[in-house]
N, C-alpha and C positions, 0 to 999 in steps of 0.2 A: 653709805655711798652718796646719798643726797647732799650731805654737808660737804663732802670732798668735791662734788661737782659745782655746787652753788657758792661755796665759800661765804663771802659777805653779801652776795647777791640775793635776789628775791626769787622764790619758786612760785610758779603759776600753775595751779591745777585746773585743767579744763575737762569738763564732763557733760554728757547729756543729762536730762532731768532724771530725778528719782533713783540715783545711785546712792551709795554710802560714802561718797567722796568726802563728805564732811568729817567722817571719822579719820580718814587719812590726813586731812587738813589739821585736825586737832593734834594728831601725833607729830606732825611736822612742826607745828607751832611750838610744841613743847621742846622739840629738839633744836629748832633753828631760831626761835624767838617769835613773839606775837606779830610783829610787823613784817616778818620775813616770808610770809606765806599768804597767797591770795587764791581765791577760788572763784571761778566763773562758770555758771551753768549756761551752756549754749542755748540761746533762744530766750533767756530770761529778760532781755530787754524788749521782747515782742517784735523782732524785726527779722523777716524772712531773708532779706538780702545779706544779713549778717550771719544767720544760722547756717546756711548752705556752705559758704566758703570756710567757716570755722570747722564744720564736720570734715571738710576736705583736708584741712590742716591736721586735724586729729588723726585721720587715716594715714597721712604722709609720715607723721612722727612715729606712729605705731609700726608702720611698714618698715621704716628705717631701723627701728630698734630690732625688729625681727630679723632683718637681713644681716645687721651687723652683729647680732648676738650679744649686744652689750647694753649699757644703761641708756639713759635718756639723752636725746640729741635734737638740736634744731639749729639751722644756719641763719645767717644774718638776713638773707632775703625773706625767709619765713618770718623773722621778727618784724620786718618792715610791714609785711602783710597783716600781722597781728596788731601792730600799732595803728594801722589805718582802720582796722575793724573795731578795735576795742578802745582806742584812745590811750594817751600817755598815762592816765591815772592807774590803769591796770598793768600796763606793759613796762613803764619806766622802772629801771633797776633790775628787770628780769634778765638773767643770763640765758643765752641761747640753749645751753644744756640743761636748763631748769624749767622747761615746759613739760608738764607731767600730764599725759592723757590718762583719764581714769574711767573705765567702763568694762563690763563683761561682754566681749564680742560674742555674737550668736554662735559662730563656729567653735569658739573656745569652750563655750558652755556645752556644746554637743560632744566635744572631745572629753571634757571633764567628767561627763556622765559615765563614760566607758572606762575610766581609770579605777584601779583597785584601791581599796583602803579609804575611800572617802566616806564622809558622813551619810548615812543611809537616808536621813530626812532631807538633806540637801539634794542628794541624788534623785529621790522620788519627786521632789518639787520641780527640779529642772526637767525631768522626763515628762511630767504633766504639762509643763509650759511648752516645751519644744515640740512634743508630739501633738499637743492640742492645736498649736498654730500651724504646724507643718501638714497636719492632716487636712487643713483647709487651703494648703498651698500658700501660706502667709508666714510672715515673721513680724516681730516688733521692730519697727524702723523709725529712725529720727533723722529726717532729711538725708536718707540714703545710708545711714549708719545702722546696721543690724545689731541689736544688743538686747540684753535681758536686765531690767532694773532689779537690783538686789532687793529692794523693798518688796517687789512682787514675789521673789523667791521666799522671803520670810512669811508673807501672807499665805502662799501656797503650802508651806510646811504645816500651817496650823489649820488648814481648811480640808474639807472633804473633796474628793476628786470630782464629784458631780458639781460642787460649787465652783471649782476652778474652770471646769468645762463651761459652766454658765457664764462666768466672767469673760472668757475668751469669745464665746458666741456673741455676747452683748457688745463687747469692744469692737469686734470685726463688723458687726451690723452698723454701729455708729460711724466707724471709719469709712465704710462702704457708702452709706447714705449721704454723708457729708463730703465724701471724696477727700478725706483729710490727708492722705498720703500723696495724692496727685495735685492738691490745691482746691480749696473750697470754691464751689461755683460762685460766679460773680453775684448773681441775684441773691443767693443764700447769704453770702458774705455781707452784702449791703443791708439786707433786712436784719441780720443778726447784729451788725454794728448799730443800726438804728434802734433796735430793741434794747441793746445794752445801754445806749445813750438815754433812752426813755426810762430805763430802770435807774440809772445814775441820777436823773432829775427827780424821779419819784422817791428813791431811797438813796440819799447821798452816802450812807454808810456802807454801800456795797463793796467798796475797796478795802475795808477794814479786815482784820483777821476774823476767822470764822466765829469764835466764841463770843465776839463783841456784837454780832448782829443777829440775834435770834429773831427779831421782828422781820428780817428778810424773808424767812421761810413762811411766816404767817401771811405776808403781803404779796408774795410772788405771784400767786394765782390771780389776785385782784388786779395787779399791775399788768399781767399778761392779757387778761380779758379787756382791760382798758386799751392797751396797745393795739389789740386786734381790730378795734373799731376804726383805727386810723389807716389800715392797710388798703392799698389799691388791689384791683383784681389780680395783677401779676404778682404782687407781694404776698398774696394769700397762699399761692402755691409754694413759694419759697419758705414761708413761716410754717406751713404744714410739714414740709420736709424736715424742718428743724424739730418740730414737736414729735414727729414720727421717730426721729433719731433719738432724741433725749428721753423718750419713754423707756428705752433700754437702760438708762442710767440707774434705774431702780435696782438692777442687778449688780451695779458697781458701787453700792453704798457700803461703807464700813462705819457702823455706829451713826454718828451724826455728820460724818464726813464722807468723802469719796475714797475708794480704795486706790491702789496704785495705777491701775489701768484707767480708772475714771479721771485721776489727776493728769495722766499722760494725754488724755483727750483734751483736757483743759489747756495744757501746754501747747498742743498742736493748734488748737483754735486761737489761742492768744498770739502765737507767732504769725499765723496766717492772716489774722485780722489786725495785727499790730495794736493790740489792746493789752494792758497790764494783766499778767497772769492771775493776780489776786482777784481781779474783778471777774474774769471769765470763770475762775474756780468757784467763786461764791454764787454766781448765777447758776452754774450747772449743779452745784450742791443743793441749791434751792429747788431746782427742778426735780432732783432725785428724791427730795423729801415731800413733794406735793402728793396729796392724797389722791387716790384713784378717781374719786368723784370730781375733784377739781380738774384733773386732766381731761375727764370726759366733758366737763363744761367748756373747756378750752377747745377741744376737738369739735364739739357741737357748734360753738360760735364760729369756728372756721368753716364748718359745713354750711351754715346759714349764709355767711357772707359769700362763699363760693357759689352756692346755689342762686342767690339773688344776683350775683354778678353776671349770670348768663343772660340777663336781660339785654335787649337790643333797642336802643332809643327809637321811638316812633313805631316799633313793630310789636313788641310784647314786653311786659314788665312782670317780674316775679316778686311777690310779697310774702313775708312771713306774718305771724299774728301782730307783732309790734309795728311792722310797716303798714299793714292794713289799717290798724288803728290810727296811725299818725299821718298817713299820706292821703290827702283828699283826692288825688288822681285815681286812687283805687276805687273810689265811689263818688263821682262828681256831684257836688252839691250837698253832700252828706258828711256830717261830722260824727265821730265817736268820742264821747266825753263821759267819763265816769261810768263806763260800761253801758252807755245808752246811746242809741242812734238818734241824731238830731238833723233837721234840715237847716242848711245855712240861710240866715236871713238875707244875705247879699244876693241870693238867687231868687228870692220871692218877696221878702218884706222890704221895709223902708231902710232898716239899719243893717250894715254889713256885720255888725256885732250881735245882732239878734238871732236867736235860734228857736226852732219849733220842734216839738216832739214828732217822731214818726208815729202816726196814728195807727193803732193796732186794735181793730175790733175782732170779734170772734170770727167773722168771715175772712178777714185778712190773715189771721193766724191759721185758719183752716187751709187757706191757699198756700201759705208758707209750708205747712206740714205736708200738703200734697206734693209740692216741688221737692221737698226733702226726701219724701218716700220714693218718688220716681228716680231721683239721683241715686239713692241707695239701691233700688231694685234694678234699674235699667242703665244707670251710669250716665244718661244723657237726657237733658230737658231743653226744649226750645220754646221759649215764651214768645207769643205773638199777640200783638194788640195795637190799637191806635196810639199815637203819640200823646204824651201828657196824661196818661192814665195811672202812672206809678210803677211801670215795669222796672226801671232802673233802681228805684227805691226798694222794690220787692227783691231784686237780685242781691242788693246789699243786706237786706233783712234775712235772706236765705244764707248768705255766706258767713255772716257774723257769728251765728250760734254754732256753726261748724268749727270755726276757729276757737270760740270760747269754750266749747265742751271737749276740745282736744282731739276731735276726729279728723281735723284738717291740718296738714303740715304747711302747705304753701298754696297760694292762689296765684294764677297767671292771668293778668289782664291783657287780653289780645287786642291790638289796634289794627294792624294791617300786616299780614305775613306773606303777601303776594310775592315780594322780592326775597324773603328770607325763609321760605318754607323748609329748606334743608336744615337751616340753623335751628328753627323751632322744633322740628322732629328730632334733631340731634339732642336738643335739651331734654326732651321727653325721654329719649333713650338713655341719656346720662343719668337722669333722676331715677329711673327704674333700674338701670344697670348697676347702680351703686346701692340698690335696695333702700333708698331713702324713704320710700313709702312705708317699709316695715319699721324703719328707725324713727321717722318723724310724723308719719300719717299720710293720708291721701293727698293727691294733687288735684286741685279744682282749676279747670281752665274756663274763664268767663269771656265771652265775646259779645259786646254790646255796641253795635254801630248806630246807636240811636241818634247821634248827632249828625248823621249823614242823611241826605235827602236823595230820593230818586229824581230823575229829570226826564223831560219829554222831548223827543226830536220833532222835526217838522211833520213827520208822518204820524205823529201822536203816539208812536211806540214808546212805552215807558222802559227805561233802562236802569240797571243797578249801577251805582257809581263804581269807578275803578277800584279794584282790589277786594271788594266784598265777596264776589262769587268765588274767586280763587282761594280766599281765606276760608270760607265755609267749606269748600271742596277739600282743602287740606285737613281741616278739623274733623270732618266726617271720615275721610279716608284713613287718617292715622289714629284717630281715637274711637269714634263711634263704631266704625266698621271693622275694627281690629279687635277680636275677642281677647287677645293677650294683653292689650293695652286698656280696653274699656273697663275691665274689672278693677284696674288700679289707678286709672286717671278718669276723673269725672268731668263732664262737659256741660256747661250752662250757656245757652245762646239766647240773647234777647233781641228780637227783631220787631221793628215797627211794621204794621200791616202793609204799608206801601212797598217797603223793601221786600218783604216776603212774597207779595203778589208779583213782583217784577222779576223774581228769580226765574231761571230756566225751569222747564217742566221736570227735567232730570233732577235738579237740586231739590225742588219741592217734594218730589217723590221720595228722595232719600231722607229728607228731613221728616217726612210725614208721620211716621210712627212715634216720633219723639215730641211732636208739636202739642203744646198746651195753649189753645186759643182762648185768651182771656176775655175776648168779647163774646164769642159764641157761647162760652160756658157761663157768662155772666159774672166772672171774677172781676173784681175791682169796679163793677157797676152797682155795687151794693149801696143803696141809699143810706143805710146805717153808717157805713164807712165814710161816705161823703159828708154826711151831717156832722160826724165827729171831726172831720177835717175842717169844715167851716168853723166849728166852735173853737178848735185849737188856734186857728189863725185870726179869729176875731178876739184876740187876747185883750182882756180888760173889759169886755162887754158881757153882760149877763144875758145870754140868748137862750131862749126856751128851746128845748130839744125839738119840740113839735115844729117850731119856726125853721130851725136849721134843717130838719127832715124835709119840710115842704120846699125849701130852697134847693136841697139836693135832688128832689124829684124833678124840679124844673130843669136843672142842669142836665140830668140824664135824658129828659124828654126832648130837649132842644139841641144838644150838641152830640156830634158823632165821634169827636176826638177831644182830648185834653180835659176831660171832665174832672180828673183829680187836680190838675193844675188850676182850672177855673174855680174849683171849690176853694183852693188855697187863696187865689187872688180875691175872690169874693169875700172871704173872711177878713183878708187884709184891708180891703176897701171899707168894710163895715167898721172896723176898729179905727182906721186912720182918717178917712175922709167923711164918712157919713155919721160919725158920732154915735155908733152902735144902732143906727137905724137900718134895719134889714130891708125895708121897703125900697130904699134908694138902690141897694145892690140888686134887688129883684128887677127894678126898672132897667138897669143896665143890661141885665141878662135878656130881658124881653126885647129891648131895642137892638140887641146883637143878632137876633133872628137865626140863631144856630151857627153863626160864623165866629169861630174861636179867635181868628185874627182880629176881627172888629172888637170883640170883647176885650182883648189884650190891649189894643190901642186905646180904648176907653179907660182901661186900668192905668196905662202910662199917663194919659192926660190927667186923670184924677190924682195920681201919685205926685206929679210935678205942678199941679194946680194951674194947668194951662188956661182954664176958663177964667181965672182971675188976672192973668197977665199973658195976653196973646204973644208978646215978644219972646216969651220963653220957648214957644213952639219953634220959632226960627233958630234959636240957639240949639235946641235939642236936635233939630235936623242936621245942623253942622257937626255936632258931636257924633250923632249916629253914623254919618258918612265917614267921619275920621276913624271910628272904631271898627267899621264894617270889614275892612280887609283882614282883620285879625281874628274874626269870629270862627271861621272854619277850622283854624289850626289850634283852637283852645277848647277846653271842656267846661261845662257849667261850673262856675265858682272860680275859674282862673282869672287873674288880672290881665286885662288887655290894654288898658291905659293907666296912667297914674292919676289919682284924684287931683293933684296940683294942676295938671293939664286941663282937666275938666273945669276947674275953678277959674283958671286963666281965661277960658272961653266964655265965662259968664254965668256958670251954674255952681253955686256953692252948696246949696242944700241938696242932699242925696248924691253928692259927687261920687261917693264910694259905690253907689248902685250903678251908675253909668261906667265906672271904671272896671266893672266885673262882667265876665261873660255870663249871660243869663241862660235860662232854660231854652231849649231848642224852639219851642213854639213862640216864645217871646222874641227871640232873635229872628225867626221866620217872619213874624208880624212886622218887625222893624224893617226887614229887608223888603217886604211887600210895600210898605209905606214909601221907602226910598225909590222903588221902581215907579210908583205912581207919580211922585214928584218929578222924577227925570222925564217920564213920558209926557207930562204936562208942560215941560219946558221950564 
């Protein structure tokens, strides 16, 4: 019949994917000749605008055949539509009556099952497929064409019924999550296309046939983890949808490849995203072969990025272990290098590149252990003490071992949540609601407003700067005073004495049972600790412990605040200016008469050798005035000027020091100096 209809013309077989049309094509080529039969799989060019109208044409031809009760038929108008869709290469020479639609329509398969005398294996397979899909209210569809791929029937004939049920469940899950029948969501589509482009760059062999790219499967996990690091907050959600969907692909594996339903998913994605089928197929096959632990790594990386992305600039920031190690904003003025805490030289010493060990005496370690014990038992600790005694360093020293020993999943560094209290509490609820504390470890919230000062009004009433009281109120109300939260989220607050004393009586009462007063308890006023600090910062000098201890005693006797900072500066002066002569440092301490600001200004004079060149003082004042507006918005260790600007103004030596935001007490002292200069005119 085909020969009589086509004559010397060309036959064109049109089919959806994964039929056995190729067998028909082979038979026709033997009958009509090799060049007389063409086959086109609808969607094989990966274009949705082509696939939908072609499916419509397929239906029209089949409906015409059914109505007329005769062979194949197509009119000239239809041929013009085909030519516009497929081009002359496929359609030229094809006679209207030689368009052959090839597929098993879903309803035909349903009718076939009920016929007598058919192969029992085929019947059972068709029943498994149709009943399995229809029990979920679904069918296999290809752009509106309901059909059953013959390759699926053959697979079902060889499989157990429970396996077929598993395939159907996995297939429908992926189709639903990615909305493959309705059109992939824009965000998911864009991320998937970018991911495939990323893979094509990393693994150029991705478009080759399966057996040629075994390295694809070994490298897919590594490439996916690398790609995740480039995702934005919104893209993380889309990529998670993709990963959640493709996890079901494991149920659609057939040996080293995908089974028919897995391949159909690849076809749907390829057409929707307009990407070659071979590329999408290989990517999905690669995902299907990923080991469970690799998939867990991918999911965990997505979790970490999504958790950290909840941060709000200027309000609070979330850190994982890696972020805590590498981001100095998590611990201003402190570096973590080779598993060791170090003080940045730019905050204390002469060189921005120089670092100093965090001094840890027995007393300092006992204090850390006390804080850790309280965090574990009570969930909340409030460290209170004068400025410059080492509270911020202690907080970092407490947090780091929690990360290092695996008990801490994430740390939240709170800045000011007065305007975003709901967002902050929403993040806490999100973390706990997803049971991330069970999966990754505790959440530690740290609030350290040490860079903020109280101020006095005309009536001498001391007030707390804007935002601090509301932030503390939110932290107490949602963490410390909520038993459901406090056992799962720990809170560490670091308050300078002046801020703590200026809080309302209500807030002080609510904080009371959690306060660890470092001054009253003598913590960080340990002369052994301060002597060790002096010796660490007097680097290169052979200082007798007894001399360092005597200097530490003097610092504690004369100063009410900043004794840890003063011990650091004294050690630096001994090493840099006084050529290891401890007596000169002792004289500066004596002349300061217990005034930390005066001592710090003497330190700055010594650092820049103002006594040798008085003109340097004038230049320093200009630089101090230039950098002053940027101090309040930065943390210790942050750059606030560029060294080149400082050098242009006439200071080349230690330009890096002036370009960096220094310790609070140092900046306070510079501010007091500028006020004096302004008042004197």
